[in-house]
PyMOL CGO cylinders between C-alpha atoms (Angstrom):
from pymol import cmd
from pymol.cgo import CYLINDER

trace = [
    CYLINDER, 155.00, 146.85, 98.72, 152.95, 143.69, 99.11, 0.3, 1, 1, 1, 1, 1, 1,
    CYLINDER, 152.95, 143.69, 99.11, 149.79, 143.58, 101.20, 0.3, 1, 1, 1, 1, 1, 1,
    CYLINDER, 149.79, 143.58, 101.20, 147.66, 140.50, 101.79, 0.3, 1, 1, 1, 1, 1, 1,
    CYLINDER, 147.66, 140.50, 101.79, 144.01, 140.53, 102.80, 0.3, 1, 1, 1, 1, 1, 1,
    CYLINDER, 144.01, 140.53, 102.80, 142.71, 137.42, 104.52, 0.3, 1, 1, 1, 1, 1, 1,
    CYLINDER, 142.71, 137.42, 104.52, 138.97, 137.04, 105.02, 0.3, 1, 1, 1, 1, 1, 1,
    CYLINDER, 138.97, 137.04, 105.02, 137.69, 134.70, 107.73, 0.3, 1, 1, 1, 1, 1, 1,
    CYLINDER, 137.69, 134.70, 107.73, 134.00, 133.85, 107.94, 0.3, 1, 1, 1, 1, 1, 1,
    CYLINDER, 134.00, 133.85, 107.94, 131.93, 131.69, 110.25, 0.3, 1, 1, 1, 1, 1, 1,
    CYLINDER, 131.93, 131.69, 110.25, 128.41, 131.25, 111.59, 0.3, 1, 1, 1, 1, 1, 1,
    CYLINDER, 128.41, 131.25, 111.59, 127.37, 130.86, 115.20, 0.3, 1, 1, 1, 1, 1, 1,
    CYLINDER, 127.37, 130.86, 115.20, 130.71, 132.04, 116.50, 0.3, 1, 1, 1, 1, 1, 1,
    CYLINDER, 130.71, 132.04, 116.50, 130.63, 134.68, 119.24, 0.3, 1, 1, 1, 1, 1, 1,
    CYLINDER, 130.63, 134.68, 119.24, 134.24, 135.28, 120.26, 0.3, 1, 1, 1, 1, 1, 1,
    CYLINDER, 134.24, 135.28, 120.26, 135.19, 138.00, 122.70, 0.3, 1, 1, 1, 1, 1, 1,
    CYLINDER, 135.19, 138.00, 122.70, 137.28, 140.97, 121.62, 0.3, 1, 1, 1, 1, 1, 1,
    CYLINDER, 137.28, 140.97, 121.62, 140.31, 139.50, 123.35, 0.3, 1, 1, 1, 1, 1, 1,
    CYLINDER, 140.31, 139.50, 123.35, 139.80, 136.05, 121.79, 0.3, 1, 1, 1, 1, 1, 1,
    CYLINDER, 139.80, 136.05, 121.79, 139.77, 137.65, 118.34, 0.3, 1, 1, 1, 1, 1, 1,
    CYLINDER, 139.77, 137.65, 118.34, 142.92, 139.59, 119.20, 0.3, 1, 1, 1, 1, 1, 1,
    CYLINDER, 142.92, 139.59, 119.20, 144.73, 136.37, 120.19, 0.3, 1, 1, 1, 1, 1, 1,
    CYLINDER, 144.73, 136.37, 120.19, 143.43, 134.41, 117.20, 0.3, 1, 1, 1, 1, 1, 1,
    CYLINDER, 143.43, 134.41, 117.20, 144.55, 137.06, 114.71, 0.3, 1, 1, 1, 1, 1, 1,
    CYLINDER, 144.55, 137.06, 114.71, 147.94, 137.36, 116.38, 0.3, 1, 1, 1, 1, 1, 1,
    CYLINDER, 147.94, 137.36, 116.38, 148.48, 133.61, 116.17, 0.3, 1, 1, 1, 1, 1, 1,
    CYLINDER, 148.48, 133.61, 116.17, 147.50, 133.47, 112.49, 0.3, 1, 1, 1, 1, 1, 1,
    CYLINDER, 147.50, 133.47, 112.49, 149.68, 136.45, 111.57, 0.3, 1, 1, 1, 1, 1, 1,
    CYLINDER, 149.68, 136.45, 111.57, 152.72, 135.12, 113.40, 0.3, 1, 1, 1, 1, 1, 1,
    CYLINDER, 152.72, 135.12, 113.40, 155.32, 137.29, 115.17, 0.3, 1, 1, 1, 1, 1, 1,
    CYLINDER, 155.32, 137.29, 115.17, 154.31, 140.94, 114.86, 0.3, 1, 1, 1, 1, 1, 1,
    CYLINDER, 154.31, 140.94, 114.86, 157.65, 142.15, 113.57, 0.3, 1, 1, 1, 1, 1, 1,
    CYLINDER, 157.65, 142.15, 113.57, 158.08, 145.44, 111.73, 0.3, 1, 1, 1, 1, 1, 1,
    CYLINDER, 158.08, 145.44, 111.73, 158.04, 143.63, 108.39, 0.3, 1, 1, 1, 1, 1, 1,
    CYLINDER, 158.04, 143.63, 108.39, 154.69, 141.96, 109.06, 0.3, 1, 1, 1, 1, 1, 1,
    CYLINDER, 154.69, 141.96, 109.06, 152.41, 144.49, 110.71, 0.3, 1, 1, 1, 1, 1, 1,
    CYLINDER, 152.41, 144.49, 110.71, 149.00, 142.88, 111.26, 0.3, 1, 1, 1, 1, 1, 1,
    CYLINDER, 149.00, 142.88, 111.26, 145.83, 144.95, 111.09, 0.3, 1, 1, 1, 1, 1, 1,
    CYLINDER, 145.83, 144.95, 111.09, 142.33, 143.57, 111.28, 0.3, 1, 1, 1, 1, 1, 1,
    CYLINDER, 142.33, 143.57, 111.28, 138.66, 144.40, 111.51, 0.3, 1, 1, 1, 1, 1, 1,
    CYLINDER, 138.66, 144.40, 111.51, 135.97, 142.28, 113.14, 0.3, 1, 1, 1, 1, 1, 1,
    CYLINDER, 135.97, 142.28, 113.14, 132.28, 142.56, 112.26, 0.3, 1, 1, 1, 1, 1, 1,
    CYLINDER, 132.28, 142.56, 112.26, 129.34, 140.58, 113.59, 0.3, 1, 1, 1, 1, 1, 1,
    CYLINDER, 129.34, 140.58, 113.59, 125.83, 140.53, 112.15, 0.3, 1, 1, 1, 1, 1, 1,
    CYLINDER, 125.83, 140.53, 112.15, 123.38, 138.22, 113.85, 0.3, 1, 1, 1, 1, 1, 1,
    CYLINDER, 123.38, 138.22, 113.85, 124.77, 134.70, 113.49, 0.3, 1, 1, 1, 1, 1, 1,
    CYLINDER, 124.77, 134.70, 113.49, 127.47, 135.72, 110.97, 0.3, 1, 1, 1, 1, 1, 1,
    CYLINDER, 127.47, 135.72, 110.97, 130.96, 136.65, 112.08, 0.3, 1, 1, 1, 1, 1, 1,
    CYLINDER, 130.96, 136.65, 112.08, 133.68, 138.06, 109.83, 0.3, 1, 1, 1, 1, 1, 1,
    CYLINDER, 133.68, 138.06, 109.83, 137.32, 139.01, 110.35, 0.3, 1, 1, 1, 1, 1, 1,
    CYLINDER, 137.32, 139.01, 110.35, 139.34, 140.82, 107.71, 0.3, 1, 1, 1, 1, 1, 1,
    CYLINDER, 139.34, 140.82, 107.71, 143.10, 140.66, 108.33, 0.3, 1, 1, 1, 1, 1, 1,
    CYLINDER, 143.10, 140.66, 108.33, 145.80, 142.67, 106.58, 0.3, 1, 1, 1, 1, 1, 1,
    CYLINDER, 145.80, 142.67, 106.58, 149.40, 141.44, 106.66, 0.3, 1, 1, 1, 1, 1, 1,
    CYLINDER, 149.40, 141.44, 106.66, 152.56, 141.85, 104.62, 0.3, 1, 1, 1, 1, 1, 1,
    CYLINDER, 152.56, 141.85, 104.62, 153.09, 138.09, 104.41, 0.3, 1, 1, 1, 1, 1, 1,
    CYLINDER, 153.09, 138.09, 104.41, 150.58, 135.37, 103.45, 0.3, 1, 1, 1, 1, 1, 1,
    CYLINDER, 150.58, 135.37, 103.45, 148.56, 133.80, 106.28, 0.3, 1, 1, 1, 1, 1, 1,
    CYLINDER, 148.56, 133.80, 106.28, 148.54, 130.02, 106.76, 0.3, 1, 1, 1, 1, 1, 1,
    CYLINDER, 148.54, 130.02, 106.76, 144.93, 128.89, 106.30, 0.3, 1, 1, 1, 1, 1, 1,
    CYLINDER, 144.93, 128.89, 106.30, 145.54, 125.19, 106.98, 0.3, 1, 1, 1, 1, 1, 1,
    CYLINDER, 145.54, 125.19, 106.98, 143.82, 124.90, 110.38, 0.3, 1, 1, 1, 1, 1, 1,
    CYLINDER, 143.82, 124.90, 110.38, 141.03, 127.40, 111.02, 0.3, 1, 1, 1, 1, 1, 1,
    CYLINDER, 141.03, 127.40, 111.02, 138.60, 125.25, 112.99, 0.3, 1, 1, 1, 1, 1, 1,
    CYLINDER, 138.60, 125.25, 112.99, 135.04, 126.52, 112.40, 0.3, 1, 1, 1, 1, 1, 1,
    CYLINDER, 135.04, 126.52, 112.40, 136.26, 129.42, 110.27, 0.3, 1, 1, 1, 1, 1, 1,
    CYLINDER, 136.26, 129.42, 110.27, 136.50, 129.48, 106.48, 0.3, 1, 1, 1, 1, 1, 1,
    CYLINDER, 136.50, 129.48, 106.48, 139.33, 131.54, 105.04, 0.3, 1, 1, 1, 1, 1, 1,
    CYLINDER, 139.33, 131.54, 105.04, 140.49, 133.02, 101.78, 0.3, 1, 1, 1, 1, 1, 1,
    CYLINDER, 140.49, 133.02, 101.78, 143.49, 135.23, 101.05, 0.3, 1, 1, 1, 1, 1, 1,
    CYLINDER, 143.49, 135.23, 101.05, 144.68, 137.44, 98.21, 0.3, 1, 1, 1, 1, 1, 1,
    CYLINDER, 144.68, 137.44, 98.21, 147.46, 139.88, 97.48, 0.3, 1, 1, 1, 1, 1, 1,
    CYLINDER, 147.46, 139.88, 97.48, 146.24, 143.47, 97.17, 0.3, 1, 1, 1, 1, 1, 1,
    CYLINDER, 146.24, 143.47, 97.17, 147.76, 146.02, 94.84, 0.3, 1, 1, 1, 1, 1, 1,
    CYLINDER, 147.76, 146.02, 94.84, 147.09, 149.70, 95.52, 0.3, 1, 1, 1, 1, 1, 1,
    CYLINDER, 147.09, 149.70, 95.52, 146.25, 151.38, 92.19, 0.3, 1, 1, 1, 1, 1, 1,
    CYLINDER, 146.25, 151.38, 92.19, 148.19, 154.50, 91.27, 0.3, 1, 1, 1, 1, 1, 1,
    CYLINDER, 148.19, 154.50, 91.27, 145.24, 156.85, 91.34, 0.3, 1, 1, 1, 1, 1, 1,
    CYLINDER, 145.24, 156.85, 91.34, 144.40, 160.10, 93.11, 0.3, 1, 1, 1, 1, 1, 1,
    CYLINDER, 144.40, 160.10, 93.11, 140.99, 159.48, 94.68, 0.3, 1, 1, 1, 1, 1, 1,
    CYLINDER, 140.99, 159.48, 94.68, 139.58, 156.50, 96.59, 0.3, 1, 1, 1, 1, 1, 1,
    CYLINDER, 139.58, 156.50, 96.59, 136.50, 155.67, 98.52, 0.3, 1, 1, 1, 1, 1, 1,
    CYLINDER, 136.50, 155.67, 98.52, 137.43, 154.44, 102.00, 0.3, 1, 1, 1, 1, 1, 1,
    CYLINDER, 137.43, 154.44, 102.00, 136.15, 152.91, 105.20, 0.3, 1, 1, 1, 1, 1, 1,
    CYLINDER, 136.15, 152.91, 105.20, 138.00, 152.82, 108.49, 0.3, 1, 1, 1, 1, 1, 1,
    CYLINDER, 138.00, 152.82, 108.49, 137.33, 152.05, 112.14, 0.3, 1, 1, 1, 1, 1, 1,
    CYLINDER, 137.33, 152.05, 112.14, 139.00, 154.59, 114.41, 0.3, 1, 1, 1, 1, 1, 1,
    CYLINDER, 139.00, 154.59, 114.41, 139.46, 154.78, 118.15, 0.3, 1, 1, 1, 1, 1, 1,
    CYLINDER, 139.46, 154.78, 118.15, 139.27, 158.59, 118.44, 0.3, 1, 1, 1, 1, 1, 1,
    CYLINDER, 139.27, 158.59, 118.44, 141.07, 159.62, 121.61, 0.3, 1, 1, 1, 1, 1, 1,
    CYLINDER, 141.07, 159.62, 121.61, 142.46, 163.06, 122.48, 0.3, 1, 1, 1, 1, 1, 1,
    CYLINDER, 142.46, 163.06, 122.48, 144.55, 164.46, 125.31, 0.3, 1, 1, 1, 1, 1, 1,
    CYLINDER, 144.55, 164.46, 125.31, 142.82, 166.91, 127.62, 0.3, 1, 1, 1, 1, 1, 1,
    CYLINDER, 142.82, 166.91, 127.62, 144.19, 168.12, 130.95, 0.3, 1, 1, 1, 1, 1, 1,
    CYLINDER, 144.19, 168.12, 130.95, 146.86, 165.43, 130.93, 0.3, 1, 1, 1, 1, 1, 1,
    CYLINDER, 146.86, 165.43, 130.93, 144.61, 162.45, 130.26, 0.3, 1, 1, 1, 1, 1, 1,
    CYLINDER, 144.61, 162.45, 130.26, 143.26, 160.60, 127.25, 0.3, 1, 1, 1, 1, 1, 1,
    CYLINDER, 143.26, 160.60, 127.25, 139.55, 160.98, 126.62, 0.3, 1, 1, 1, 1, 1, 1,
    CYLINDER, 139.55, 160.98, 126.62, 137.03, 160.13, 123.92, 0.3, 1, 1, 1, 1, 1, 1,
    CYLINDER, 137.03, 160.13, 123.92, 136.91, 162.74, 121.14, 0.3, 1, 1, 1, 1, 1, 1,
    CYLINDER, 136.91, 162.74, 121.14, 133.14, 162.45, 120.67, 0.3, 1, 1, 1, 1, 1, 1,
    CYLINDER, 133.14, 162.45, 120.67, 132.44, 163.15, 124.33, 0.3, 1, 1, 1, 1, 1, 1,
    CYLINDER, 132.44, 163.15, 124.33, 135.07, 165.92, 124.33, 0.3, 1, 1, 1, 1, 1, 1,
    CYLINDER, 135.07, 165.92, 124.33, 133.35, 167.70, 121.42, 0.3, 1, 1, 1, 1, 1, 1,
    CYLINDER, 133.35, 167.70, 121.42, 129.98, 167.42, 123.15, 0.3, 1, 1, 1, 1, 1, 1,
    CYLINDER, 129.98, 167.42, 123.15, 131.31, 168.98, 126.35, 0.3, 1, 1, 1, 1, 1, 1,
    CYLINDER, 131.31, 168.98, 126.35, 133.52, 171.68, 124.87, 0.3, 1, 1, 1, 1, 1, 1,
    CYLINDER, 133.52, 171.68, 124.87, 131.41, 172.75, 121.86, 0.3, 1, 1, 1, 1, 1, 1,
    CYLINDER, 131.41, 172.75, 121.86, 127.94, 172.30, 123.32, 0.3, 1, 1, 1, 1, 1, 1,
    CYLINDER, 127.94, 172.30, 123.32, 126.94, 169.81, 120.61, 0.3, 1, 1, 1, 1, 1, 1,
    CYLINDER, 126.94, 169.81, 120.61, 124.41, 167.03, 120.86, 0.3, 1, 1, 1, 1, 1, 1,
    CYLINDER, 124.41, 167.03, 120.86, 125.62, 163.43, 120.79, 0.3, 1, 1, 1, 1, 1, 1,
    CYLINDER, 125.62, 163.43, 120.79, 124.54, 163.10, 117.15, 0.3, 1, 1, 1, 1, 1, 1,
    CYLINDER, 124.54, 163.10, 117.15, 126.30, 166.33, 116.19, 0.3, 1, 1, 1, 1, 1, 1,
    CYLINDER, 126.30, 166.33, 116.19, 129.45, 165.23, 118.03, 0.3, 1, 1, 1, 1, 1, 1,
    CYLINDER, 129.45, 165.23, 118.03, 129.50, 161.85, 116.27, 0.3, 1, 1, 1, 1, 1, 1,
    CYLINDER, 129.50, 161.85, 116.27, 129.18, 163.58, 112.89, 0.3, 1, 1, 1, 1, 1, 1,
    CYLINDER, 129.18, 163.58, 112.89, 131.85, 166.18, 113.66, 0.3, 1, 1, 1, 1, 1, 1,
    CYLINDER, 131.85, 166.18, 113.66, 134.40, 163.82, 115.23, 0.3, 1, 1, 1, 1, 1, 1,
    CYLINDER, 134.40, 163.82, 115.23, 135.91, 162.34, 112.03, 0.3, 1, 1, 1, 1, 1, 1,
    CYLINDER, 135.91, 162.34, 112.03, 136.43, 165.81, 110.51, 0.3, 1, 1, 1, 1, 1, 1,
    CYLINDER, 136.43, 165.81, 110.51, 138.27, 166.99, 113.62, 0.3, 1, 1, 1, 1, 1, 1,
    CYLINDER, 138.27, 166.99, 113.62, 140.29, 163.76, 113.85, 0.3, 1, 1, 1, 1, 1, 1,
    CYLINDER, 140.29, 163.76, 113.85, 141.47, 163.86, 110.22, 0.3, 1, 1, 1, 1, 1, 1,
    CYLINDER, 141.47, 163.86, 110.22, 142.12, 167.62, 110.20, 0.3, 1, 1, 1, 1, 1, 1,
    CYLINDER, 142.12, 167.62, 110.20, 144.58, 167.30, 113.10, 0.3, 1, 1, 1, 1, 1, 1,
    CYLINDER, 144.58, 167.30, 113.10, 146.56, 164.63, 111.23, 0.3, 1, 1, 1, 1, 1, 1,
    CYLINDER, 146.56, 164.63, 111.23, 146.36, 165.92, 107.67, 0.3, 1, 1, 1, 1, 1, 1,
    CYLINDER, 146.36, 165.92, 107.67, 150.09, 166.62, 107.28, 0.3, 1, 1, 1, 1, 1, 1,
    CYLINDER, 150.09, 166.62, 107.28, 151.04, 163.14, 108.48, 0.3, 1, 1, 1, 1, 1, 1,
    CYLINDER, 151.04, 163.14, 108.48, 148.69, 161.04, 106.38, 0.3, 1, 1, 1, 1, 1, 1,
    CYLINDER, 148.69, 161.04, 106.38, 149.71, 161.64, 102.78, 0.3, 1, 1, 1, 1, 1, 1,
    CYLINDER, 149.71, 161.64, 102.78, 146.07, 162.20, 101.86, 0.3, 1, 1, 1, 1, 1, 1,
    CYLINDER, 146.07, 162.20, 101.86, 143.25, 164.66, 102.35, 0.3, 1, 1, 1, 1, 1, 1,
    CYLINDER, 143.25, 164.66, 102.35, 139.71, 163.64, 103.21, 0.3, 1, 1, 1, 1, 1, 1,
    CYLINDER, 139.71, 163.64, 103.21, 137.33, 165.33, 100.76, 0.3, 1, 1, 1, 1, 1, 1,
    CYLINDER, 137.33, 165.33, 100.76, 134.14, 163.90, 102.25, 0.3, 1, 1, 1, 1, 1, 1,
    CYLINDER, 134.14, 163.90, 102.25, 133.34, 161.64, 105.18, 0.3, 1, 1, 1, 1, 1, 1,
    CYLINDER, 133.34, 161.64, 105.18, 130.47, 160.48, 107.32, 0.3, 1, 1, 1, 1, 1, 1,
    CYLINDER, 130.47, 160.48, 107.32, 130.07, 158.54, 110.55, 0.3, 1, 1, 1, 1, 1, 1,
    CYLINDER, 130.07, 158.54, 110.55, 128.64, 155.06, 110.02, 0.3, 1, 1, 1, 1, 1, 1,
    CYLINDER, 128.64, 155.06, 110.02, 128.61, 154.00, 113.66, 0.3, 1, 1, 1, 1, 1, 1,
    CYLINDER, 128.61, 154.00, 113.66, 129.88, 154.80, 117.14, 0.3, 1, 1, 1, 1, 1, 1,
    CYLINDER, 129.88, 154.80, 117.14, 130.17, 152.33, 120.01, 0.3, 1, 1, 1, 1, 1, 1,
    CYLINDER, 130.17, 152.33, 120.01, 132.11, 151.68, 123.19, 0.3, 1, 1, 1, 1, 1, 1,
    CYLINDER, 132.11, 151.68, 123.19, 133.95, 148.40, 123.68, 0.3, 1, 1, 1, 1, 1, 1,
    CYLINDER, 133.95, 148.40, 123.68, 134.81, 147.13, 127.14, 0.3, 1, 1, 1, 1, 1, 1,
    CYLINDER, 134.81, 147.13, 127.14, 136.36, 143.82, 128.18, 0.3, 1, 1, 1, 1, 1, 1,
    CYLINDER, 136.36, 143.82, 128.18, 138.53, 142.23, 130.85, 0.3, 1, 1, 1, 1, 1, 1,
    CYLINDER, 138.53, 142.23, 130.85, 141.91, 140.72, 130.02, 0.3, 1, 1, 1, 1, 1, 1,
    CYLINDER, 141.91, 140.72, 130.02, 143.00, 137.44, 131.67, 0.3, 1, 1, 1, 1, 1, 1,
    CYLINDER, 143.00, 137.44, 131.67, 145.19, 139.41, 134.11, 0.3, 1, 1, 1, 1, 1, 1,
    CYLINDER, 145.19, 139.41, 134.11, 142.06, 141.23, 135.36, 0.3, 1, 1, 1, 1, 1, 1,
    CYLINDER, 142.06, 141.23, 135.36, 142.85, 144.54, 133.69, 0.3, 1, 1, 1, 1, 1, 1,
    CYLINDER, 142.85, 144.54, 133.69, 139.84, 146.29, 132.15, 0.3, 1, 1, 1, 1, 1, 1,
    CYLINDER, 139.84, 146.29, 132.15, 140.19, 147.68, 128.64, 0.3, 1, 1, 1, 1, 1, 1,
    CYLINDER, 140.19, 147.68, 128.64, 137.70, 150.28, 127.40, 0.3, 1, 1, 1, 1, 1, 1,
    CYLINDER, 137.70, 150.28, 127.40, 137.78, 152.36, 124.23, 0.3, 1, 1, 1, 1, 1, 1,
    CYLINDER, 137.78, 152.36, 124.23, 135.48, 154.04, 121.66, 0.3, 1, 1, 1, 1, 1, 1,
    CYLINDER, 135.48, 154.04, 121.66, 135.06, 152.83, 118.09, 0.3, 1, 1, 1, 1, 1, 1,
    CYLINDER, 135.06, 152.83, 118.09, 134.06, 155.23, 115.32, 0.3, 1, 1, 1, 1, 1, 1,
    CYLINDER, 134.06, 155.23, 115.32, 133.23, 153.75, 111.90, 0.3, 1, 1, 1, 1, 1, 1,
    CYLINDER, 133.23, 153.75, 111.90, 133.86, 156.26, 109.11, 0.3, 1, 1, 1, 1, 1, 1,
    CYLINDER, 133.86, 156.26, 109.11, 133.31, 156.16, 105.35, 0.3, 1, 1, 1, 1, 1, 1,
    CYLINDER, 133.31, 156.16, 105.35, 134.23, 158.77, 102.77, 0.3, 1, 1, 1, 1, 1, 1,
    CYLINDER, 134.23, 158.77, 102.77, 136.38, 159.88, 99.87, 0.3, 1, 1, 1, 1, 1, 1,
    CYLINDER, 136.38, 159.88, 99.87, 140.09, 160.66, 100.16, 0.3, 1, 1, 1, 1, 1, 1,
    CYLINDER, 140.09, 160.66, 100.16, 142.54, 162.34, 97.81, 0.3, 1, 1, 1, 1, 1, 1,
    CYLINDER, 142.54, 162.34, 97.81, 146.18, 161.22, 97.73, 0.3, 1, 1, 1, 1, 1, 1,
    CYLINDER, 146.18, 161.22, 97.73, 148.68, 164.09, 98.23, 0.3, 1, 1, 1, 1, 1, 1,
    CYLINDER, 148.68, 164.09, 98.23, 151.92, 162.21, 98.98, 0.3, 1, 1, 1, 1, 1, 1,
    CYLINDER, 151.92, 162.21, 98.98, 151.91, 158.63, 97.66, 0.3, 1, 1, 1, 1, 1, 1,
    CYLINDER, 151.91, 158.63, 97.66, 154.85, 157.42, 99.78, 0.3, 1, 1, 1, 1, 1, 1,
    CYLINDER, 154.85, 157.42, 99.78, 153.19, 158.60, 103.01, 0.3, 1, 1, 1, 1, 1, 1,
    CYLINDER, 153.19, 158.60, 103.01, 149.86, 157.27, 101.81, 0.3, 1, 1, 1, 1, 1, 1,
    CYLINDER, 149.86, 157.27, 101.81, 151.23, 153.78, 101.14, 0.3, 1, 1, 1, 1, 1, 1,
    CYLINDER, 151.23, 153.78, 101.14, 152.96, 153.75, 104.52, 0.3, 1, 1, 1, 1, 1, 1,
    CYLINDER, 152.96, 153.75, 104.52, 149.68, 154.60, 106.26, 0.3, 1, 1, 1, 1, 1, 1,
    CYLINDER, 149.68, 154.60, 106.26, 147.82, 151.89, 104.32, 0.3, 1, 1, 1, 1, 1, 1,
    CYLINDER, 147.82, 151.89, 104.32, 150.46, 149.31, 105.28, 0.3, 1, 1, 1, 1, 1, 1,
    CYLINDER, 150.46, 149.31, 105.28, 150.82, 150.29, 108.95, 0.3, 1, 1, 1, 1, 1, 1,
    CYLINDER, 150.82, 150.29, 108.95, 147.36, 151.56, 109.82, 0.3, 1, 1, 1, 1, 1, 1,
    CYLINDER, 147.36, 151.56, 109.82, 146.09, 154.89, 111.02, 0.3, 1, 1, 1, 1, 1, 1,
    CYLINDER, 146.09, 154.89, 111.02, 145.85, 156.33, 114.52, 0.3, 1, 1, 1, 1, 1, 1,
    CYLINDER, 145.85, 156.33, 114.52, 147.53, 155.50, 117.80, 0.3, 1, 1, 1, 1, 1, 1,
    CYLINDER, 147.53, 155.50, 117.80, 144.99, 152.83, 118.82, 0.3, 1, 1, 1, 1, 1, 1,
    CYLINDER, 144.99, 152.83, 118.82, 145.30, 149.85, 116.47, 0.3, 1, 1, 1, 1, 1, 1,
    CYLINDER, 145.30, 149.85, 116.47, 145.57, 146.86, 118.80, 0.3, 1, 1, 1, 1, 1, 1,
    CYLINDER, 145.57, 146.86, 118.80, 141.94, 145.69, 118.86, 0.3, 1, 1, 1, 1, 1, 1,
    CYLINDER, 141.94, 145.69, 118.86, 140.65, 145.95, 115.32, 0.3, 1, 1, 1, 1, 1, 1,
    CYLINDER, 140.65, 145.95, 115.32, 141.02, 149.68, 114.64, 0.3, 1, 1, 1, 1, 1, 1,
    CYLINDER, 141.02, 149.68, 114.64, 143.13, 151.56, 112.12, 0.3, 1, 1, 1, 1, 1, 1,
    CYLINDER, 143.13, 151.56, 112.12, 142.89, 149.43, 108.96, 0.3, 1, 1, 1, 1, 1, 1,
    CYLINDER, 142.89, 149.43, 108.96, 141.87, 151.51, 105.94, 0.3, 1, 1, 1, 1, 1, 1,
    CYLINDER, 141.87, 151.51, 105.94, 139.80, 149.77, 103.27, 0.3, 1, 1, 1, 1, 1, 1,
    CYLINDER, 139.80, 149.77, 103.27, 140.04, 151.37, 99.82, 0.3, 1, 1, 1, 1, 1, 1,
    CYLINDER, 140.04, 151.37, 99.82, 137.52, 151.29, 96.99, 0.3, 1, 1, 1, 1, 1, 1,
    CYLINDER, 137.52, 151.29, 96.99, 137.75, 152.46, 93.39, 0.3, 1, 1, 1, 1, 1, 1,
    CYLINDER, 137.75, 152.46, 93.39, 135.45, 155.35, 92.53, 0.3, 1, 1, 1, 1, 1, 1,
]
cmd.load_cgo(trace, "trace")
């Protein structure tokens, strides 16, 4: 299985969430099953960065104000990895989808800080059999709400939970499938891409 990571960097660029979504989609090409595109956008002051993951190389010929570099990634055959991931932690309650962090606060009587810390454990525990890995340790790095309006006037709003930790591979085939296709139901706007690190 081939995976390509493409890093785009620029200064003094302040694109909207939807503009990033369109830009990444155009660079990745048709989102067919054999070229699932995942990405993550981070902004720090005047510096903007987009990390894309695709199964085919990305054409870096015309990026405008962005600078790009791309490389093929090989997943080592090892048992434990450090990881980072941005999740959109939603749950069903009384027939509707709600934010997991807020749900834990209301149903368990936790503070907001306690709910943010507990949310990734609950989220991963419910999906353990599907992932091909077990999370040994994890911590919440950040929690925000993103809200924007699409060109058709529809409002989009969702939570983002940044998580870091250590995972242990239990089923390598499932694990590789998750790495290639992303994690969670909400992956359209920069969530679900797992970044792995050797430990």
